[in-house]
N, C-alpha and C positions, 0 to 999 in steps of 0.2 A: 368575276363571278366564280364561285366555288363549283367543283364538279357536281355535287349533290344537287345544288340549285339549278345548274344547267340541265341536268338530266330530268328533274322534276318538270322544268319549263318545257323541254321538248316533249316529254310524255304528254303534257297537257295540250300542246300544239298538234300533237298526232291524233287527238280525238276529233274525227272529222264527221261530216254528214253522210258519208258514203261507206257502207259496210265493207265493201271489197277493199277500198283504201284503208280503212281502219285495220283490217287483217294484215295487209302487207306492211304497213308502218309499225303495227305492234310486234310483228315477227322480226322485222329489222331491228327495232329497239331492243328486243329480248336478246338477239344474238350479238349485237354491237354495243351493249350497255357500258361495258368497261371503257372501250375505245371513245365512246361518245362523252363519257364522264371525264376522260382525259383531254378532250378538246377535238377529237377527230371529226371530220365531217363539218367544218365550219360553215359550209354552204347550206347545211340542213335547215337552219332557222330561216334563211331566206326562202328556200323552197317551200317550207311550211306556211310562208305568208301568201302563197299563191292560192287561187281558187281550186276547189276540189277537181272540177272537170278538167282543168288544165293540167294538174298533177297527174290525174289518171290517164289522160291522152299521152303525157310524156313517159309514164311508166310503161305504156303499151308500145310506144315507138320512141325510145330514148335517143335515137339518131335524128329526131326532128331539129331543124336548125335552131329554133328558139329554145331548145333544151340543152344546147351545147355546153353551157356553164355547169350544168348538173349531171352531165353524161355518166361519170363514174359512180356517182351517188345513186342515180336512178337504176343503173345496172345492179348495183349492190342490193338496193331495196327489192327489186324485182326477182333477181336470181340468187342473191347471197354469194356472189363469186368472190368478192373481196373480204368477206366477213371471216373466212377461215384462215387468212393470212395474218 
């Protein structure tokens, strides 16, 4: 999948039913667009297949055991810590 197609698909998947989640995901995509286009965060597509309330819970508490596979991604979405590196 080319980078432009992946980015478009992820942007579409980030359109959620919860405004707060939309804002966090849109901000993450905006600051990570180049990296995502290059294939960064391969687990992002899996995360975006989850229900909104589950993603929201994980973003509030990324250290929950069932969120372990997504921990670095959740922290970056929530706080932008890895986006500047």
